[in-house]
C-alpha positions in Angstrom: 0.0 0.0 0.1 1.4 3.3 -0.9 1.1 6.0 1.7 -0.1 9.4 0.4 1.4 12.8 1.8 -0.9 14.9 3.6 -2.7 17.6 1.4 -0.6 20.8 1.5 -2.2 23.9 3.2 -0.4 26.0 0.6 1.8 25.8 -2.5 3.0 28.2 -5.2 6.0 30.1 -6.3 8.0 32.9 -4.8 9.8 35.5 -6.9 13.6 35.1 -6.5 15.2 37.9 -8.7 14.1 37.2 -12.2 13.2 33.5 -11.2 10.7 31.6 -9.3 11.1 29.1 -6.3 8.4 26.6 -5.8 7.2 25.8 -2.4 4.9 23.5 -0.5 3.6 24.1 3.1 2.0 21.3 5.1 0.3 22.1 8.3 -0.6 25.5 9.7 2.2 28.0 10.3 1.6 29.8 13.7 3.5 31.2 16.7 3.3 27.9 18.6 5.9 25.9 16.9 8.6 26.6 14.3 8.3 25.5 10.8 10.4 22.7 9.6 12.1 23.6 6.2 13.5 20.8 4.3 16.5 21.3 2.0 16.9 18.5 -0.5 20.1 17.0 -1.8 21.7 17.0 -5.3 22.4 19.7 -5.9 19.9 19.2 -8.6 17.3 17.0 -6.8 13.9 17.9 -6.0 11.7 17.7 -2.7 9.7 14.6 -3.7 11.8 12.0 -2.0 11.6 14.2 1.3 7.8 14.2 1.4 7.7 11.7 4.2 8.7 14.6 6.5 5.0 15.6 6.4 4.5 13.0 9.1 5.9 15.8 11.5 2.7 17.6 10.8 0.6 15.0 13.0 3.1 15.6 15.8 2.4 19.4 15.6 5.1 20.9 13.4 4.5 22.5 10.1 6.8 21.4 7.3 7.9 23.4 4.2 9.3 21.7 1.3 10.8 23.6 -1.9 12.5 22.9 -5.1 15.8 24.6 -5.3 16.3 26.7 -8.3 16.9 24.9 -11.7 14.8 21.9 -10.6 11.4 20.6 -10.2 8.7 23.2 -9.9 11.1 26.1 -9.8 12.5 28.0 -12.7 14.7 25.8 -15.1 17.6 27.5 -16.5 19.3 24.9 -18.6 21.5 27.3 -20.6 23.1 28.8 -17.6 26.8 27.8 -17.1 28.6 26.5 -14.2 29.7 29.9 -12.9 26.0 30.8 -12.3 25.3 27.8 -10.0 27.1 28.7 -6.7 26.6 28.1 -3.0 25.9 31.8 -2.6 23.1 31.5 -5.0 21.3 28.7 -3.1 21.8 30.6 0.2 20.3 33.6 -1.0 17.3 31.6 -2.3 16.8 30.0 1.1 17.0 33.5 2.8 14.5 34.6 0.2 12.1 31.6 0.9 12.4 32.1 4.7 11.4 35.8 4.4 8.9 35.3 1.5 7.0 32.8 3.6 7.2 34.9 6.8 8.9 32.3 8.9 12.4 33.9 9.1 12.0 34.6 12.8 11.1 31.1 13.8 12.2 27.9 11.9 14.2 24.6 11.9 16.2 23.4 9.1 16.5 19.9 7.9 19.2 19.5 5.2 19.8 16.2 3.5 23.0 15.2 1.8 24.1 18.4 -0.2 21.2 20.2 1.6 22.8 19.4 5.0 26.0 21.3 3.9 23.9 24.3 2.7 22.0 24.2 5.9 25.0 24.1 8.0 26.6 27.1 6.2 23.3 29.0 6.7 23.4 28.2 10.4 27.0 29.1 10.8 26.0 32.6 9.9 24.0 32.9 13.1 20.5 33.8 11.8 18.4 35.0 14.8 15.3 33.0 13.8 16.9 29.5 13.5 15.9 27.3 16.6 17.6 24.0 15.5 19.4 22.3 12.7 19.2 18.7 11.3 22.2 17.7 9.1 21.2 14.3 7.5 23.5 12.0 5.4 25.9 14.8 4.7 29.7 15.0 4.5 31.5 17.8 5.9 33.4 18.4 2.7 33.5 17.0 -1.0 37.2 16.3 -0.7 36.4 14.1 2.4 33.5 12.6 0.5 35.6 11.7 -2.5 38.1 10.2 -0.2 35.5 7.9 1.2 33.9 7.1 -2.1 37.1 5.4 -3.0 37.0 3.3 0.0 33.4 2.3 -0.7 34.2 1.6 -4.4 37.0 -0.7 -3.7 34.6 -2.8 -1.8 32.1 -3.2 -4.6 31.8 -6.6 -6.2 34.5 -7.7 -8.7 34.6 -5.8 -12.0 32.3 -3.1 -11.0 34.7 -0.4 -10.0 36.8 -1.2 -13.1 33.8 -0.7 -15.4 33.0 2.6 -13.6 36.7 3.7 -14.1 36.9 2.7 -17.7 33.9 4.9 -18.7 35.2 7.8 -16.4 38.4 7.8 -18.2 36.7 7.7 -21.6 34.1 10.3 -20.8 31.3 7.9 -21.5 29.4 8.3 -18.2 26.2 8.4 -20.1 26.5 5.0 -21.5 23.9 2.2 -20.3 26.8 0.2 -19.0 28.0 2.8 -16.7 24.5 3.4 -15.4 24.2 -0.2 -14.7 27.4 -0.4 -12.8 26.4 3.0 -10.8 23.3 1.2 -9.7 25.2 -1.3 -8.0 26.7 1.3 -5.8 23.3 3.1 -5.4 21.5 0.0 -4.2 24.3 -0.7 -1.6 24.9 3.0 -0.4 22.1 5.2 -1.5 18.6 3.4 -1.1 18.6 -0.2 0.0 14.8 -0.7 -0.4 13.8 -2.8 -3.3 11.7 -1.7 -5.0 12.8 2.0 -4.7 9.8 4.1 -3.3 7.7 6.2 -5.5 8.8 9.4 -4.0 12.6 8.5 -4.5 11.9 7.5 -8.0 10.2 10.9 -8.7 13.3 12.6 -7.6 15.6 10.4 -9.4 13.7 11.0 -12.8 13.8 14.7 -12.0 17.5 14.7 -12.0 17.7 12.7 -15.1 15.2 14.9 -17.0 17.1 18.2 -16.4 20.6 17.4 -15.0 21.9 21.1 -15.4 22.5 21.7 -11.8 23.6 18.3 -10.8 26.1 18.1 -13.7 27.4 21.7 -13.0 27.9 21.3 -9.3 28.3 17.7 -8.7 29.0 15.5 -11.8 27.8 12.4 -13.3 27.1 10.4 -10.2 27.3 10.4 -6.4 30.7 9.0 -6.4 32.3 10.8 -9.3 32.3 14.6 -8.3 33.9 16.6 -11.2 31.7 19.7 -10.8 32.3 23.0 -8.9 31.7 21.6 -5.6 34.6 19.1 -5.8 36.9 21.3 -3.5 34.3 22.9 -1.2 33.3 22.0 2.4 32.1 23.6 5.6 34.9 22.6 8.1 36.0 26.2 8.6 32.4 27.4 9.5 30.5 24.9 11.4 32.2 25.5 14.8 30.2 28.8 14.6 26.8 26.9 14.5 24.9 28.1 17.9 21.9 26.1 17.8 21.1 22.6 18.8 22.0 20.2 16.0 21.0 16.6 15.2 23.2 14.5 12.9 21.7 11.6 11.1 23.4 8.9 9.1 22.9 5.4 8.0 25.2 2.3 8.8 25.6 1.7 5.0 25.5 5.3 4.0 27.6 6.8 1.3 28.2 9.5 3.9 30.4 7.3 5.9 31.2 8.0 9.5 34.6 9.4 8.5 32.8 11.9 6.5 30.1 12.9 9.1 32.4 12.8 12.3 33.7 16.3 11.8 30.5 17.6 12.4 30.2 15.8 15.7 33.5 17.0 16.7 33.2 20.8 15.6 29.5 21.7 16.3 29.3 22.8 20.0 25.8 21.4 20.7 25.2 18.3 18.8 24.1 14.6 18.9 24.3 11.9 16.4 22.0 9.1 15.5 23.1 6.2 13.2 20.4 4.2 11.8 21.6 0.5 11.5 19.4 -0.8 8.6 19.7 2.4 6.5 22.0 3.8 3.8 21.6 7.2 2.6 17.7 7.6 3.1 16.9 6.7 6.7 13.7 8.6 6.5 12.6 6.1 3.7 14.4 3.0 4.9 13.5 3.2 8.6 10.6 5.8 8.8 9.2 4.6 12.1 12.4 5.3 14.0 13.3 8.3 11.8 10.1 10.0 12.8 10.5 9.3 16.6 14.1 10.7 16.5 13.0 13.8 14.7 10.1 14.4 17.0 12.2 13.8 20.1 14.7 16.4 18.8 12.0 18.9 17.9 10.6 18.5 21.5 13.9 19.1 23.0 14.1 22.6 21.3 11.2 23.9 23.5 
């Protein structure tokens, strides 16, 4: 049986410069509890695979989803070059969203994967309305991420990494053979559910349909980062995060303990929950425990 997400209370688009940011609000935004704002991964993914966060509405927290510029319901800009797609652009978009929805004075951020680094960078600037931060399945930097990708790739079944390396060297990462070899990694370290959930597939297909942002900033796959983020990280700023922070990762996560641990070491007020049966998407792989961990954390913020 497919679980349906609650009907949103509002959805639409907000102007962001010359462009538009698509958003969805589930639950009533009021003065009692901060809104939980979900920052999706990628860069270049969509909100779809994070729709399960709407379970928090039943526990009393409104949830805001949005599609970052370039994807999903937001403005698509396929002809923009790599120099346009910057961390600063997406930080500005987040600020614009918070103020446009009138929640900049009371909110919690949930950032997944790339969204976790983006949320951490935002939090480190000390925004006065931020009440708490969740960094889910995120590395502290892309250089660390790539180092850990090499460890995980070396443990793939015989022949898989050789196939990946051959296509990466030849520049044929769009081939069917490369895709099939990539899926061996994805099924082990990104989403271990079989079949993949509908919401996850929706995001996967959105990236495929317009890969402008993903290719520009990340690269062809999760584990072959050739884009503009390959040297970027947040190690230098996360010690400035002054709000309670929850770290989440899966035991089989592509965001390995070595990639996540610096957050735990550097952020002053932080705790870390590892999901033993999960890889990169514990909210899909262990939804009941995920929900309870999130509710416990949100309650602790009062």
